[in-house]
N, C-alpha and C positions, 0 to 999 in steps of 0.2 A: 461233297468232299469225301474221297475214298479213304478208308482206314485199313491198313494191312498189319496183321499180327503174324509173325513168322515163328514156326515151331523150332526151326533150326537156325543157329547163328549164321551159318554159311549162306543160307537163302536170303537172310536179311542183308548181309554184306553185298551179295551179288545183285540185290535189288537197288543198291545205292547207299546203304547204311555205312557210316564211317566206322572203320575199325577202332575199337576202344569205346564206342557208344552202344547204347541198347535201345535207343529210340531217336526219331528225328521228325521234325515238322518243317517242311520246306515252302509252305505257303500254298501248295497245291495238293499235297497228300500228307497223311500221318502214318508213320511206320513204327513198329516196335517189334522186339523179339521176346519170346517167352524165356523167363528166368525160372529154372526149376529148383525146387528144394532138394539139396544134396542128400538129405536124410531119407527121402522116399521117392524122389523122381517126379513128384507132382508139381503142377504149376505153383510157383511161390508168390508170396505177397508182393515181392519186388515187381512182378509183372503188372499188378494193379497200379503201383506207384509210377511206373514208366508211362502207362496209358494216361493216368491223371496228369502227370507232368506235361507230356506232349499235348494232351487235350487242352490244357490251359493256354499253351502257346497258340493253339488254334482259336480259342476264345478271343485272345488278344487281337489276332489278325482280323477277325470278322466283326468284332463288337466295338473295340476301343479305337483302334487306329492310332496314328501319330508315330513318333520316333522315340519310343521309350528306351532308356539306357539298358544295356545288356544285363547288368547286375539286377535291375528291377524285374525284368522279364524272367530271368532265370530264378531269381529269389522267390517271386510269386509262384512260379511253376513248381519249385521245390516245396513251398509252403502248402500248396494244395496237393502236391504229390504225397505229402506226409499225412494227409487227411485220412480218416477212417470211414469206409463205406459201412453203412448200417443196415442195408437192405432196402430202406426207403429214404435215405438221405445220407448226409456226411457230417462228420465232426472234424473241425479244423483247430489249429493251434497246438497240436500235439508236439511234445518235445521228448523223443525217445531217449532213454538214459544213455544208450550207446553213442548217440549223436551229440548229446550234451557233453559227455566226457571227451569226445573227439574235438569239439570246438574249443573247450577249455584248454585242452592240451596244445592245440594249435596256437592259441593266444599266448600261453605261457612260454612256448618255445619260439615265439616270434616267427611263425611259419605262414602267417596271413599277410596279405598286402595291406598297405595303409588304406584308409577309407578313400582318400583321393585316388590312390592307385587303382582300386577295384572299380571306382566310378568311371575312371578314364579308360578302362579296358574295353577295347572295341569288340564287336561281334566276331570278327575274323580272328582277333587275338585270343578271344575266349575259346573258340573252337580249336585253334592251333595248340593251345596249352592243354586243354581237357584235364584240368586239375580238380580233384575232388574237393580240395581246400577252397577253390573258388566257389563251388556250389554251396559248401558249408557256410562260407562267409556271406554270400548273397542271401541264403535262407535265414541266417541269424539276424541280418540287418532288417529284413522284411518282418520277421517275427517280433523284433524289438519295436518296430514302428506300429505294429498291430496291437501289441499287448503290454508294453512297458508302462509303468506308472498308471495302471488301471485304464489303459487305452488313451492316455493323454495325447499321443501323437497320431492317432488314427485320422482325425479330421485334417491336420496339416498334410499328412501323407496322401490322403485322398485328393486334397486340393492340388498337390504337386502332380499327381497322375492326371487330374482333369486338365491342368494347364498344358502338360506335355501332350496329352491326347488331342488337344486343340491345335497342335503344331508349333508350340512355342519352344524356345531353347530350354533344355532340361537344366542347365547350370543356373540360369536365371530363375527358373521355376523353383529349384531347390532352395536358393537363398530367400526367395520371396515367401515360400511356404514353411520351410523348416528351420533355416538358419545356417550357421557356419559348420563346415566339415569338422573342424577341430572340436567344437563343443559336442557334436554328435558322437565322435569317436570315443571320447571319454565316458559318456553315458552308456554307450553300447557295450563297451568292454566291462564296465562295472556290472551291468545287467546280467551278463553271461557268467562272469567269474564268481558272482555271489549267488547264482541260482542253485538251489538244492536239488538232489536227486529226486526223481518221482514228483517233480514240481507240477506236472499236469495229470496226476493220478485222478483228479476229479473229471478231467475230460475223457480219460480212458473209461471211467465209470459211466459217464454220460453216453459214450459210444456203445458200451457194453449193454446198458439198459435198453437203449434204442434198438440195438440189433436183436437182442433176445425178445424184445417186445414184437419185433417184426415176425419172428417165428411163432411166438405165442398167439398173435392175432390170426395168423394163417391157420394154425391148428384149431383155434376157437371157431373159426368160420366153417370148419369141417366137423364140428360137434365133438372135438377132442378136448377133454378137460383134465385138470390136475388139482390135487388136494392142497399142495403146497409147493414152494419153490424147489425144494429138494427132489420131489417127484418129477418136476419138469426138467430140471437140469441134469438129471441122471440119464436121460434118454440120449440115444444117438440121433443124428440128423435123419437117418433113414426111418426112424420110428415116429417122426413128427409128420402129421398130415398137412397137406396144402393142395389147393386147386392147381391144376396144370399151369394156368395163366399166372399164378402167383409164385412160381418156383424161385427159390433162392439157392445160391451155392451151398452145398452141405459143409464145405470147408469153412464157410463163414460162421456157422453155428459151432463147429468144433473149436475154432479160434476163440469165439466169445465165451465158450465154456471154460477154456483155460484162462482167459482174462478174468472171468468171475472168480475163479479159484485163486488167482494171484491177488486180486483185490481183497478177498476174504483173508488171505494171509497177512495183508497190510492192516487188517482190522475192520474192513467194511462188512456190513451185515445186509443180506438180501432176504426179501420175503415176497410172498404172493398175496396181495390184498384183495379179498373178494369184493365185488360190487353188485348190487342188485340190478338185474336187467342189463348188465354190461359185462364185458370181458374182465377177468381179474387184472390187477395192475401190479407190475413188477416194481418193487421199491428197493432202493439201495441207500443205506445210511452210512456216510463216511465217518471215519474216526473223529473228525472235527464237528460232527453234527449236521453237515450238509446232507440234505435229503434230495434224492434224485428219483423221479417217478417216470414210468413209461406210459404214454398215452396212445390210444388208437383212434383213428378217424375213418369212418366207412368210406370206401371208394367203390361205387358200383354195388353189385349184389353181395359179393363175398370178400372182395379185396379190402384190406384195411391198411392205411398208411400209419406208420408209427413214428414217434419221436420221444425224446426225453426232456424233462424240464427240472429246473431247480426250484425247491421251495425256499431254501436259504443257502448261502454259501457263495461260491466264486462265480456269480452269474456273469461277470464281465468277460470271462475266458472264452465264451462261445461266440463272441462278436469279432468278425474279421473284416479287413478292408480289402476291397476288390476293385480293380480298374487298372488296365494297362494298355499296351500299345502294340502296333503291328510289327511282326518280324519281317526282315527283308532277305535274310539268308537262312540256311537251315539252323534250327534250334535243336540241340542235341541233349540227350540224357546220358550221363556218364555211367559206365558200369563200375561195379565194385563199391562197397561201403554203403550201399543204400539200405537203411535200416528198415526192419519190419514195423508196421504201425497199424492203427485202427482208424476208421474214417468218420467225418462229421459234416453237418450242414453249415455253410458259410452264410452268415447274415450280413447283408450289405447296408452299411449306414450311409445316409445321405451326406454329400459334401457340403460343408459350410462355404457359401460363395464369397464371403468377405473375411477369410481367416487371416489374421496377421501372422508374421513369421514367429516361429517358436524361439523363446529365449532359453538357451541351455544353461 
């Protein structure tokens, strides 16, 4: 499957990209265009999000199959588009403050469609409208189903996707797996309107620790050591050693340095914990006591895969539901309003084969 990333918007449009979009998957190829940071002209984080968004449509096409509703396909693509790349994995479930404020404002001003209306929006109608509000709404619905009430709705949502992926009617699958539209709409609105700012600060911390651990592990494999976290984090990306085969984007380290600084301003504490015969471990303790540690696992001779884990705290946040279905017309990623984010690994829970419909 070919993938084309265009440096210039004009080249993207001439190759078949729809004006007003920044990415497209048409079932045969994936295309995207570079979005540059207006402050310095460098490739911006939105480019990663576009690739992740369209790449998830590609996943649906080749892995899931079926006729998944457009809002589900786009909502899942947005969900994973918001994920944070850590160098060796991803962190999902992120809620950027800017997007939270936007979805809350759209709800309060009644600018979103009814749940039934968004569910009945066809693929062609979606592409014709190209409204950022539609993407926000679909993303918020998927996030609700993945995370609300400590993951209460994940299994029913996975059951719904499984049924649809097997070629069954999606409306009947929704009623059988999740329940009525009216009950869902009330719970969904309450979930977002009562969500506080920085509600996923722990996930940003998880992504930050995992990313910094990716760089630390590469440096350690090249015999580069640090006395403490301050000595490590003060370096620029160009000062960190890594084998050629283990290269990571320097901009990722720069971003995670700024994320660590932001977390410290929120009250988080970082440290570098020494370990005998093993690389030191990055530890982040959140204001509520949640402890997040970075782990390294050897991969081959020098390369080490990193991730972060909770010792206590919001462990439910890092589990996401994943399964969807094949697109039949181009799936587009809208330009404008795409928030910058950090990335995470998506853990796939198994579907309960005999799950009753949810009672709202």
